[in-house]
All heavy atoms as TSV, in Angstrom:
chain	resi	resn	atom	element	x	y	z
A	1	ILE	N	N	-8.392	101.108	48.206
A	1	ILE	CA	C	-8.278	101.461	49.608
A	1	ILE	C	C	-7.782	100.250	50.405
A	1	ILE	O	O	-6.901	100.382	51.252
A	1	ILE	CB	C	-9.627	101.971	50.157
A	1	ILE	CG1	C	-10.008	103.283	49.472
A	1	ILE	CG2	C	-9.553	102.164	51.660
A	1	ILE	CD1	C	-11.388	103.768	49.798
A	2	PHE	N	N	-8.376	99.092	50.140
A	2	PHE	CA	C	-7.973	97.879	50.869
A	2	PHE	C	C	-6.504	97.559	50.616
A	2	PHE	O	O	-5.768	97.240	51.545
A	2	PHE	CB	C	-8.852	96.692	50.450
A	2	PHE	CG	C	-8.680	95.486	51.320
A	2	PHE	CD1	C	-9.451	95.321	52.453
A	2	PHE	CD2	C	-7.729	94.518	51.023
A	2	PHE	CE1	C	-9.285	94.215	53.271
A	2	PHE	CE2	C	-7.552	93.413	51.829
A	2	PHE	CZ	C	-8.344	93.265	52.961
A	3	LEU	N	N	-6.088	97.657	49.375
A	3	LEU	CA	C	-4.701	97.361	49.003
A	3	LEU	C	C	-3.737	98.285	49.748
A	3	LEU	O	O	-2.712	97.824	50.269
A	3	LEU	CB	C	-4.512	97.494	47.491
A	3	LEU	CG	C	-3.146	97.172	46.926
A	3	LEU	CD1	C	-2.763	95.732	47.213
A	3	LEU	CD2	C	-3.119	97.432	45.433
A	4	LYS	N	N	-4.074	99.541	49.836
A	4	LYS	CA	C	-3.218	100.483	50.571
A	4	LYS	C	C	-3.176	100.147	52.063
A	4	LYS	O	O	-2.126	100.199	52.682
A	4	LYS	CB	C	-3.718	101.918	50.386
A	4	LYS	CG	C	-3.278	102.559	49.112
A	4	LYS	CD	C	-3.678	104.027	49.114
A	4	LYS	CE	C	-3.075	104.727	47.931
A	4	LYS	NZ	N	-3.408	106.163	47.934
A	5	ALA	N	N	-4.304	99.818	52.620
A	5	ALA	CA	C	-4.387	99.545	54.057
A	5	ALA	C	C	-3.735	98.223	54.443
A	5	ALA	O	O	-3.045	98.129	55.458
A	5	ALA	CB	C	-5.848	99.555	54.507
A	6	GLU	N	N	-3.954	97.195	53.646
A	6	GLU	CA	C	-3.483	95.843	53.974
A	6	GLU	C	C	-2.187	95.450	53.279
A	6	GLU	O	O	-1.539	94.484	53.685
A	6	GLU	CB	C	-4.550	94.807	53.615
A	6	GLU	CG	C	-5.707	94.733	54.566
A	6	GLU	CD	C	-5.314	94.188	55.934
A	6	GLU	OE1	O	-4.525	93.227	56.025
A	6	GLU	OE2	O	-5.812	94.746	56.921
A	7	GLY	N	N	-1.854	96.124	52.201
A	7	GLY	CA	C	-0.662	95.770	51.445
A	7	GLY	C	C	-0.858	94.571	50.533
A	7	GLY	O	O	0.103	94.002	50.020
A	8	ARG	N	N	-2.097	94.165	50.342
A	8	ARG	CA	C	-2.443	93.052	49.453
A	8	ARG	C	C	-3.897	93.215	49.020
A	8	ARG	O	O	-4.666	93.949	49.648
A	8	ARG	CB	C	-2.228	91.709	50.131
A	8	ARG	CG	C	-2.959	91.551	51.437
A	8	ARG	CD	C	-2.558	90.312	52.171
A	8	ARG	NE	N	-3.023	90.380	53.551
A	8	ARG	CZ	C	-2.951	89.390	54.384
A	8	ARG	NH1	N	-2.432	88.251	54.000
A	8	ARG	NH2	N	-3.374	89.516	55.609
A	9	SER	N	N	-4.241	92.520	47.957
A	9	SER	CA	C	-5.600	92.639	47.423
A	9	SER	C	C	-6.595	91.892	48.317
A	9	SER	O	O	-6.213	91.078	49.159
A	9	SER	CB	C	-5.660	92.060	46.009
A	9	SER	OG	O	-5.524	90.641	46.056
A	10	VAL	N	N	-7.866	92.181	48.096
A	10	VAL	CA	C	-8.930	91.485	48.825
A	10	VAL	C	C	-8.837	89.984	48.550
A	10	VAL	O	O	-8.982	89.162	49.461
A	10	VAL	CB	C	-10.319	92.037	48.437
A	10	VAL	CG1	C	-11.430	91.204	49.049
A	10	VAL	CG2	C	-10.449	93.489	48.855
A	11	TYR	N	N	-8.566	89.631	47.303
A	11	TYR	CA	C	-8.438	88.220	46.921
A	11	TYR	C	C	-7.298	87.557	47.700
A	11	TYR	O	O	-7.475	86.479	48.270
A	11	TYR	CB	C	-8.199	88.115	45.411
A	11	TYR	CG	C	-7.948	86.703	44.943
A	11	TYR	CD1	C	-8.999	85.796	44.831
A	11	TYR	CD2	C	-6.671	86.272	44.629
A	11	TYR	CE1	C	-8.778	84.494	44.414
A	11	TYR	CE2	C	-6.436	84.982	44.209
A	11	TYR	CZ	C	-7.490	84.094	44.105
A	11	TYR	OH	O	-7.258	82.803	43.700
A	12	GLN	N	N	-6.138	88.194	47.745
A	12	GLN	CA	C	-5.002	87.631	48.473
A	12	GLN	C	C	-5.312	87.515	49.967
A	12	GLN	O	O	-4.923	86.549	50.616
A	12	GLN	CB	C	-3.755	88.497	48.259
A	12	GLN	CG	C	-3.218	88.429	46.853
A	12	GLN	CD	C	-2.173	89.495	46.588
A	12	GLN	OE1	O	-2.251	90.601	47.119
A	12	GLN	NE2	N	-1.203	89.161	45.757
A	13	TYR	N	N	-6.011	88.491	50.500
A	13	TYR	CA	C	-6.406	88.457	51.910
A	13	TYR	C	C	-7.350	87.282	52.176
A	13	TYR	O	O	-7.176	86.539	53.149
A	13	TYR	CB	C	-7.073	89.774	52.297
A	13	TYR	CG	C	-7.541	89.824	53.724
A	13	TYR	CD1	C	-6.638	90.037	54.757
A	13	TYR	CD2	C	-8.876	89.644	54.043
A	13	TYR	CE1	C	-7.063	90.065	56.078
A	13	TYR	CE2	C	-9.309	89.681	55.353
A	13	TYR	CZ	C	-8.401	89.897	56.369
A	13	TYR	OH	O	-8.826	89.925	57.674
A	14	ALA	N	N	-8.323	87.091	51.291
A	14	ALA	CA	C	-9.285	85.993	51.460
A	14	ALA	C	C	-8.584	84.639	51.396
A	14	ALA	O	O	-8.885	83.745	52.208
A	14	ALA	CB	C	-10.376	86.076	50.396
A	15	ILE	N	N	-7.646	84.485	50.473
A	15	ILE	CA	C	-6.888	83.236	50.372
A	15	ILE	C	C	-6.108	83.004	51.657
A	15	ILE	O	O	-6.061	81.887	52.179
A	15	ILE	CB	C	-5.932	83.264	49.155
A	15	ILE	CG1	C	-6.721	83.337	47.854
A	15	ILE	CG2	C	-4.985	82.068	49.167
A	15	ILE	CD1	C	-7.522	82.105	47.536
A	16	SER	N	N	-5.499	84.050	52.177
A	16	SER	CA	C	-4.722	83.940	53.415
A	16	SER	C	C	-5.599	83.457	54.578
A	16	SER	O	O	-5.202	82.567	55.336
A	16	SER	CB	C	-4.099	85.294	53.747
A	16	SER	OG	O	-3.436	85.249	54.975
A	17	ILE	N	N	-6.786	84.022	54.698
A	17	ILE	CA	C	-7.716	83.611	55.760
A	17	ILE	C	C	-8.132	82.154	55.564
A	17	ILE	O	O	-8.159	81.365	56.518
A	17	ILE	CB	C	-8.961	84.529	55.783
A	17	ILE	CG1	C	-8.555	85.966	56.114
A	17	ILE	CG2	C	-10.016	84.004	56.748
A	17	ILE	CD1	C	-7.895	86.138	57.460
A	18	ARG	N	N	-8.418	81.765	54.334
A	18	ARG	CA	C	-8.793	80.374	54.038
A	18	ARG	C	C	-7.665	79.416	54.415
A	18	ARG	O	O	-7.899	78.359	55.001
A	18	ARG	CB	C	-9.102	80.194	52.559
A	18	ARG	CG	C	-10.410	80.738	52.116
A	18	ARG	CD	C	-10.554	80.547	50.628
A	18	ARG	NE	N	-11.923	80.692	50.203
A	18	ARG	CZ	C	-12.338	80.443	48.974
A	18	ARG	NH1	N	-11.494	80.038	48.055
A	18	ARG	NH2	N	-13.602	80.602	48.663
A	19	MET	N	N	-6.432	79.777	54.079
A	19	MET	CA	C	-5.288	78.899	54.350
A	19	MET	C	C	-4.995	78.811	55.840
A	19	MET	O	O	-4.605	77.752	56.340
A	19	MET	CB	C	-4.048	79.359	53.582
A	19	MET	CG	C	-4.191	79.244	52.055
A	19	MET	SD	S	-4.598	77.568	51.490
A	19	MET	CE	C	-6.312	77.764	51.001
A	20	GLN	N	N	-5.214	79.888	56.584
A	20	GLN	CA	C	-5.054	79.840	58.037
A	20	GLN	C	C	-6.079	78.883	58.651
A	20	GLN	O	O	-5.745	78.072	59.522
A	20	GLN	CB	C	-5.209	81.227	58.643
A	20	GLN	CG	C	-4.067	82.148	58.374
A	20	GLN	CD	C	-4.322	83.559	58.869
A	20	GLN	OE1	O	-5.293	83.828	59.568
A	20	GLN	NE2	N	-3.452	84.470	58.483
A	21	SER	N	N	-7.314	78.990	58.181
A	21	SER	CA	C	-8.368	78.093	58.666
A	21	SER	C	C	-8.061	76.646	58.301
A	21	SER	O	O	-8.236	75.737	59.112
A	21	SER	CB	C	-9.725	78.492	58.091
A	21	SER	OG	O	-10.101	79.761	58.548
A	22	ALA	N	N	-7.605	76.431	57.071
A	22	ALA	CA	C	-7.275	75.082	56.614
A	22	ALA	C	C	-6.145	74.491	57.443
A	22	ALA	O	O	-6.204	73.323	57.841
A	22	ALA	CB	C	-6.878	75.106	55.141
A	23	GLU	N	N	-5.138	75.295	57.731
A	23	GLU	CA	C	-4.013	74.805	58.536
A	23	GLU	C	C	-4.485	74.369	59.924
A	23	GLU	O	O	-4.097	73.311	60.423
A	23	GLU	CB	C	-2.949	75.893	58.654
A	23	GLU	CG	C	-1.699	75.430	59.353
A	23	GLU	CD	C	-0.597	76.451	59.307
A	23	GLU	OE1	O	-0.865	77.667	59.184
A	23	GLU	OE2	O	0.566	76.031	59.391
A	24	ARG	N	N	-5.366	75.161	60.526
A	24	ARG	CA	C	-5.908	74.810	61.838
A	24	ARG	C	C	-6.704	73.510	61.776
A	24	ARG	O	O	-6.526	72.616	62.615
A	24	ARG	CB	C	-6.793	75.945	62.355
A	24	ARG	CG	C	-7.393	75.694	63.732
A	24	ARG	CD	C	-8.293	76.833	64.190
A	24	ARG	NE	N	-9.207	77.337	63.192
A	24	ARG	CZ	C	-10.354	76.748	62.832
A	24	ARG	NH1	N	-10.724	75.616	63.414
A	24	ARG	NH2	N	-11.150	77.282	61.921
A	25	LEU	N	N	-7.555	73.387	60.759
A	25	LEU	CA	C	-8.366	72.174	60.613
A	25	LEU	C	C	-7.496	70.947	60.359
A	25	LEU	O	O	-7.774	69.866	60.893
A	25	LEU	CB	C	-9.378	72.347	59.483
A	25	LEU	CG	C	-10.499	73.343	59.751
A	25	LEU	CD1	C	-11.284	73.623	58.461
A	25	LEU	CD2	C	-11.418	72.846	60.846
A	26	LEU	N	N	-6.456	71.096	59.561
A	26	LEU	CA	C	-5.562	69.969	59.290
A	26	LEU	C	C	-4.821	69.534	60.554
A	26	LEU	O	O	-4.649	68.347	60.796
A	26	LEU	CB	C	-4.574	70.329	58.179
A	26	LEU	CG	C	-5.171	70.436	56.776
A	26	LEU	CD1	C	-4.183	71.119	55.838
A	26	LEU	CD2	C	-5.561	69.065	56.251
A	27	LYS	N	N	-4.396	70.496	61.362
A	27	LYS	CA	C	-3.700	70.174	62.609
A	27	LYS	C	C	-4.607	69.435	63.579
A	27	LYS	O	O	-4.164	68.542	64.290
A	27	LYS	CB	C	-3.166	71.444	63.270
A	27	LYS	CG	C	-1.917	71.973	62.637
A	27	LYS	CD	C	-1.430	73.208	63.379
A	27	LYS	CE	C	-0.184	73.767	62.747
A	27	LYS	NZ	N	0.263	75.007	63.426
A	28	GLU	N	N	-5.885	69.835	63.616
A	28	GLU	CA	C	-6.847	69.164	64.497
A	28	GLU	C	C	-7.026	67.711	64.102
A	28	GLU	O	O	-7.241	66.860	64.960
A	28	GLU	CB	C	-8.190	69.895	64.473
A	28	GLU	CG	C	-8.158	71.234	65.161
A	28	GLU	CD	C	-9.449	72.017	65.006
A	28	GLU	OE1	O	-10.417	71.501	64.392
A	28	GLU	OE2	O	-9.498	73.158	65.492
A	29	GLY	N	N	-6.959	67.423	62.810
A	29	GLY	CA	C	-6.985	66.059	62.324
A	29	GLY	C	C	-8.332	65.367	62.303
A	29	GLY	O	O	-8.409	64.184	61.991
A	30	ALA	N	N	-9.408	66.068	62.610
A	30	ALA	CA	C	-10.724	65.435	62.648
A	30	ALA	C	C	-11.343	65.266	61.259
A	30	ALA	O	O	-12.209	64.415	61.069
A	30	ALA	CB	C	-11.671	66.254	63.531
A	31	LEU	N	N	-10.892	66.069	60.300
A	31	LEU	CA	C	-11.470	66.041	58.954
A	31	LEU	C	C	-10.463	65.513	57.939
A	31	LEU	O	O	-9.256	65.698	58.092
A	31	LEU	CB	C	-11.895	67.452	58.528
A	31	LEU	CG	C	-12.918	68.175	59.393
A	31	LEU	CD1	C	-13.127	69.597	58.882
A	31	LEU	CD2	C	-14.236	67.424	59.421
A	32	SER	N	N	-10.979	64.905	56.891
A	32	SER	CA	C	-10.111	64.483	55.779
A	32	SER	C	C	-9.688	65.716	54.993
A	32	SER	O	O	-10.266	66.798	55.142
A	32	SER	CB	C	-10.870	63.518	54.862
A	32	SER	OG	O	-11.865	64.219	54.136
A	33	ILE	N	N	-8.721	65.565	54.135
A	33	ILE	CA	C	-8.263	66.685	53.305
A	33	ILE	C	C	-9.397	67.175	52.409
A	33	ILE	O	O	-9.582	68.383	52.239
A	33	ILE	CB	C	-7.011	66.305	52.498
A	33	ILE	CG1	C	-5.844	66.090	53.467
A	33	ILE	CG2	C	-6.679	67.373	51.460
A	33	ILE	CD1	C	-4.592	65.524	52.853
A	34	ASP	N	N	-10.184	66.257	51.868
A	34	ASP	CA	C	-11.335	66.656	51.043
A	34	ASP	C	C	-12.331	67.475	51.862
A	34	ASP	O	O	-12.882	68.464	51.375
A	34	ASP	CB	C	-12.044	65.431	50.465
A	34	ASP	CG	C	-11.248	64.728	49.378
A	34	ASP	OD1	O	-10.333	65.364	48.801
A	34	ASP	OD2	O	-11.541	63.554	49.106
A	35	GLU	N	N	-12.561	67.080	53.105
A	35	GLU	CA	C	-13.491	67.810	53.967
A	35	GLU	C	C	-12.945	69.180	54.351
A	35	GLU	O	O	-13.696	70.156	54.417
A	35	GLU	CB	C	-13.794	66.999	55.223
A	35	GLU	CG	C	-14.608	65.759	54.957
A	35	GLU	CD	C	-14.695	64.822	56.150
A	35	GLU	OE1	O	-13.719	64.702	56.933
A	35	GLU	OE2	O	-15.769	64.195	56.304
A	36	VAL	N	N	-11.649	69.260	54.601
A	36	VAL	CA	C	-11.023	70.549	54.902
A	36	VAL	C	C	-11.142	71.464	53.697
A	36	VAL	O	O	-11.499	72.645	53.828
A	36	VAL	CB	C	-9.552	70.382	55.336
A	36	VAL	CG1	C	-8.854	71.730	55.426
A	36	VAL	CG2	C	-9.447	69.646	56.658
A	37	ALA	N	N	-10.847	70.935	52.517
A	37	ALA	CA	C	-10.956	71.728	51.291
A	37	ALA	C	C	-12.366	72.305	51.163
A	37	ALA	O	O	-12.530	73.506	50.909
A	37	ALA	CB	C	-10.607	70.879	50.072
A	38	ALA	N	N	-13.359	71.484	51.347
A	38	ALA	CA	C	-14.748	71.935	51.246
A	38	ALA	C	C	-15.079	72.950	52.341
A	38	ALA	O	O	-15.776	73.941	52.087
A	38	ALA	CB	C	-15.695	70.742	51.329
A	39	ALA	N	N	-14.562	72.736	53.540
A	39	ALA	CA	C	-14.847	73.628	54.663
A	39	ALA	C	C	-14.309	75.042	54.444
A	39	ALA	O	O	-14.870	76.010	54.958
A	39	ALA	CB	C	-14.277	73.052	55.954
A	40	VAL	N	N	-13.228	75.150	53.686
A	40	VAL	CA	C	-12.654	76.478	53.439
A	40	VAL	C	C	-13.000	77.013	52.046
A	40	VAL	O	O	-12.433	77.996	51.595
A	40	VAL	CB	C	-11.126	76.518	53.697
A	40	VAL	CG1	C	-10.816	76.223	55.152
A	40	VAL	CG2	C	-10.371	75.582	52.774
A	41	GLY	N	N	-13.938	76.338	51.365
A	41	GLY	CA	C	-14.489	76.886	50.142
A	41	GLY	C	C	-13.944	76.367	48.831
A	41	GLY	O	O	-14.127	77.005	47.792
A	42	TYR	N	N	-13.300	75.211	48.853
A	42	TYR	CA	C	-12.764	74.640	47.611
A	42	TYR	C	C	-13.543	73.389	47.240
A	42	TYR	O	O	-13.691	72.481	48.049
A	42	TYR	CB	C	-11.282	74.283	47.776
A	42	TYR	CG	C	-10.391	75.492	47.802
A	42	TYR	CD1	C	-10.123	76.153	48.989
A	42	TYR	CD2	C	-9.823	75.986	46.639
A	42	TYR	CE1	C	-9.318	77.283	49.023
A	42	TYR	CE2	C	-9.015	77.112	46.658
A	42	TYR	CZ	C	-8.770	77.752	47.854
A	42	TYR	OH	O	-7.976	78.864	47.871
A	43	ASP	N	N	-14.030	73.341	46.007
A	43	ASP	CA	C	-14.736	72.165	45.501
A	43	ASP	C	C	-13.771	71.076	45.049
A	43	ASP	O	O	-14.114	69.906	45.053
A	43	ASP	CB	C	-15.635	72.536	44.314
A	43	ASP	CG	C	-16.758	73.472	44.725
A	43	ASP	OD1	O	-17.216	73.386	45.879
A	43	ASP	OD2	O	-17.170	74.289	43.888
A	44	ASP	N	N	-12.578	71.488	44.666
A	44	ASP	CA	C	-11.583	70.575	44.102
A	44	ASP	C	C	-10.405	70.435	45.072
A	44	ASP	O	O	-9.654	71.391	45.291
A	44	ASP	CB	C	-11.115	71.121	42.756
A	44	ASP	CG	C	-10.084	70.257	42.058
A	44	ASP	OD1	O	-9.820	69.134	42.529
A	44	ASP	OD2	O	-9.554	70.705	41.028
A	45	ALA	N	N	-10.242	69.256	45.650
A	45	ALA	CA	C	-9.172	69.027	46.626
A	45	ALA	C	C	-7.787	69.175	46.003
A	45	ALA	O	O	-6.857	69.631	46.676
A	45	ALA	CB	C	-9.327	67.654	47.270
A	46	LYS	N	N	-7.638	68.833	44.732
A	46	LYS	CA	C	-6.340	68.996	44.070
A	46	LYS	C	C	-5.957	70.472	43.986
A	46	LYS	O	O	-4.818	70.840	44.237
A	46	LYS	CB	C	-6.349	68.383	42.665
A	46	LYS	CG	C	-6.197	66.897	42.648
A	46	LYS	CD	C	-6.061	66.407	41.219
A	46	LYS	CE	C	-5.783	64.924	41.198
A	46	LYS	NZ	N	-5.532	64.440	39.842
A	47	HIS	N	N	-6.926	71.282	43.620
A	47	HIS	CA	C	-6.662	72.724	43.550
A	47	HIS	C	C	-6.360	73.273	44.950
A	47	HIS	O	O	-5.446	74.078	45.128
A	47	HIS	CB	C	-7.854	73.453	42.928
A	47	HIS	CG	C	-7.670	74.930	42.829
A	47	HIS	ND1	N	-6.705	75.508	42.030
A	47	HIS	CD2	C	-8.311	75.953	43.442
A	47	HIS	CE1	C	-6.764	76.823	42.164
A	47	HIS	NE2	N	-7.729	77.116	43.015
A	48	PHE	N	N	-7.126	72.837	45.938
A	48	PHE	CA	C	-6.868	73.236	47.318
A	48	PHE	C	C	-5.446	72.871	47.731
A	48	PHE	O	O	-4.734	73.689	48.314
A	48	PHE	CB	C	-7.884	72.573	48.255
A	48	PHE	CG	C	-7.483	72.639	49.702
A	48	PHE	CD1	C	-7.501	73.837	50.390
A	48	PHE	CD2	C	-7.075	71.497	50.370
A	48	PHE	CE1	C	-7.120	73.897	51.734
A	48	PHE	CE2	C	-6.687	71.537	51.698
A	48	PHE	CZ	C	-6.717	72.745	52.388
A	49	ASN	N	N	-5.014	71.639	47.432
A	49	ASN	CA	C	-3.655	71.211	47.773
A	49	ASN	C	C	-2.613	72.117	47.130
A	49	ASN	O	O	-1.634	72.500	47.775
A	49	ASN	CB	C	-3.407	69.762	47.329
A	49	ASN	CG	C	-4.022	68.757	48.263
A	49	ASN	OD1	O	-4.089	68.968	49.458
A	49	ASN	ND2	N	-4.488	67.656	47.703
A	50	ALA	N	N	-2.825	72.481	45.875
A	50	ALA	CA	C	-1.877	73.340	45.165
A	50	ALA	C	C	-1.811	74.728	45.793
A	50	ALA	O	O	-0.722	75.273	45.997
A	50	ALA	CB	C	-2.266	73.435	43.689
A	51	VAL	N	N	-2.959	75.288	46.114
A	51	VAL	CA	C	-2.993	76.621	46.728
A	51	VAL	C	C	-2.372	76.570	48.120
A	51	VAL	O	O	-1.582	77.447	48.495
A	51	VAL	CB	C	-4.437	77.166	46.779
A	51	VAL	CG1	C	-4.507	78.471	47.560
A	51	VAL	CG2	C	-4.994	77.349	45.379
A	52	PHE	N	N	-2.695	75.550	48.895
A	52	PHE	CA	C	-2.134	75.411	50.241
A	52	PHE	C	C	-0.613	75.304	50.175
A	52	PHE	O	O	0.094	75.988	50.911
A	52	PHE	CB	C	-2.714	74.172	50.938
A	52	PHE	CG	C	-2.327	74.068	52.384
A	52	PHE	CD1	C	-3.085	74.689	53.360
A	52	PHE	CD2	C	-1.211	73.345	52.781
A	52	PHE	CE1	C	-2.734	74.599	54.701
A	52	PHE	CE2	C	-0.854	73.244	54.114
A	52	PHE	CZ	C	-1.623	73.886	55.071
A	53	ASN	N	N	-0.126	74.483	49.268
A	53	ASN	CA	C	1.315	74.311	49.098
A	53	ASN	C	C	1.969	75.634	48.704
A	53	ASN	O	O	3.028	75.995	49.229
A	53	ASN	CB	C	1.591	73.237	48.051
A	53	ASN	CG	C	3.040	72.845	47.990
A	53	ASN	OD1	O	3.927	73.559	48.425
A	53	ASN	ND2	N	3.300	71.680	47.424
A	54	GLN	N	N	1.346	76.363	47.807
A	54	GLN	CA	C	1.893	77.633	47.348
A	54	GLN	C	C	1.959	78.653	48.493
A	54	GLN	O	O	2.940	79.373	48.628
A	54	GLN	CB	C	1.038	78.188	46.218
A	54	GLN	CG	C	1.517	79.510	45.672
A	54	GLN	CD	C	0.613	80.041	44.573
A	54	GLN	OE1	O	-0.426	79.466	44.277
A	54	GLN	NE2	N	1.004	81.134	43.975
A	55	HIS	N	N	0.938	78.694	49.324
A	55	HIS	CA	C	0.879	79.707	50.376
A	55	HIS	C	C	1.596	79.308	51.657
A	55	HIS	O	O	2.115	80.167	52.361
A	55	HIS	CB	C	-0.574	80.068	50.674
A	55	HIS	CG	C	-1.165	80.929	49.622
A	55	HIS	ND1	N	-1.113	82.293	49.646
A	55	HIS	CD2	C	-1.782	80.612	48.458
A	55	HIS	CE1	C	-1.675	82.776	48.566
A	55	HIS	NE2	N	-2.098	81.775	47.829
A	56	LYS	N	N	1.613	78.037	51.959
A	56	LYS	CA	C	2.235	77.583	53.206
A	56	LYS	C	C	3.597	76.936	52.992
A	56	LYS	O	O	4.336	76.718	53.942
A	56	LYS	CB	C	1.309	76.597	53.932
A	56	LYS	CG	C	0.015	77.217	54.419
A	56	LYS	CD	C	0.285	78.247	55.492
A	56	LYS	CE	C	-0.994	78.819	56.057
A	56	LYS	NZ	N	-0.718	79.758	57.143
A	57	GLY	N	N	3.897	76.590	51.747
A	57	GLY	CA	C	5.188	75.989	51.445
A	57	GLY	C	C	5.319	74.533	51.840
A	57	GLY	O	O	6.413	73.986	51.853
A	58	ILE	N	N	4.196	73.905	52.175
A	58	ILE	CA	C	4.194	72.486	52.527
A	58	ILE	C	C	2.948	71.821	51.968
A	58	ILE	O	O	1.954	72.470	51.681
A	58	ILE	CB	C	4.237	72.267	54.056
A	58	ILE	CG1	C	3.103	73.019	54.742
A	58	ILE	CG2	C	5.562	72.652	54.638
A	58	ILE	CD1	C	2.967	72.723	56.200
A	59	ASN	N	N	3.000	70.513	51.852
A	59	ASN	CA	C	1.879	69.733	51.371
A	59	ASN	C	C	0.866	69.567	52.490
A	59	ASN	O	O	1.240	69.489	53.665
A	59	ASN	CB	C	2.387	68.364	50.896
A	59	ASN	CG	C	1.350	67.602	50.144
A	59	ASN	OD1	O	0.329	67.237	50.692
A	59	ASN	ND2	N	1.622	67.337	48.880
A	60	THR	N	N	-0.398	69.461	52.139
A	60	THR	CA	C	-1.452	69.291	53.162
A	60	THR	C	C	-1.218	68.029	53.979
A	60	THR	O	O	-1.495	68.013	55.170
A	60	THR	CB	C	-2.834	69.225	52.514
A	60	THR	OG1	O	-2.845	68.220	51.509
A	60	THR	CG2	C	-3.230	70.557	51.924
A	61	LYS	N	N	-0.696	66.992	53.369
A	61	LYS	CA	C	-0.465	65.736	54.097
A	61	LYS	C	C	0.618	65.893	55.153
A	61	LYS	O	O	0.631	65.174	56.137
A	61	LYS	CB	C	-0.103	64.626	53.122
A	61	LYS	CG	C	-1.281	64.257	52.241
A	61	LYS	CD	C	-0.909	63.212	51.218
A	61	LYS	CE	C	-2.134	62.956	50.346
A	61	LYS	NZ	N	-1.833	62.173	49.186
A	62	ASP	N	N	1.527	66.865	54.961
A	62	ASP	CA	C	2.594	67.093	55.925
A	62	ASP	C	C	2.112	67.819	57.172
A	62	ASP	O	O	2.799	67.857	58.183
A	62	ASP	CB	C	3.728	67.902	55.285
A	62	ASP	CG	C	4.413	67.157	54.169
A	62	ASP	OD1	O	4.340	65.901	54.140
A	62	ASP	OD2	O	5.021	67.816	53.309
A	63	LYS	N	N	0.902	68.403	57.122
A	63	LYS	CA	C	0.359	69.128	58.261
A	63	LYS	C	C	-0.380	68.209	59.232
A	63	LYS	O	O	-0.789	68.633	60.281
A	63	LYS	CB	C	-0.596	70.235	57.799
A	63	LYS	CG	C	0.065	71.419	57.166
A	63	LYS	CD	C	1.130	72.040	58.021
A	63	LYS	CE	C	0.601	72.712	59.252
A	63	LYS	NZ	N	1.661	73.311	60.071
A	64	ARG	N	N	-0.555	66.994	58.886
A	64	ARG	CA	C	-1.315	66.068	59.740
A	64	ARG	C	C	-0.467	65.536	60.860
A	64	ARG	O	O	0.628	65.411	60.920
A	64	ARG	CB	C	-1.865	64.926	58.906
A	64	ARG	CG	C	-2.808	65.496	57.884
A	64	ARG	CD	C	-3.858	64.524	57.493
A	64	ARG	NE	N	-5.023	65.340	57.234
A	64	ARG	CZ	C	-6.171	65.196	57.857
A	64	ARG	NH1	N	-6.336	64.318	58.757
A	64	ARG	NH2	N	-7.180	65.949	57.573
């Protein structure tokens, strides 16, 4: 039902919400990349960087 309504899976939707939050936090600049990763639910900053790059098309360091 969710896939039909949203056009993407629940997992893809959750990642999208996490990446939107991460982008906002990175722009604010108050938190380190490790802290942003943790704030949006990632234990591993390297994995967070890879997912962010994949979804936003830019490196987390470029958002600062």
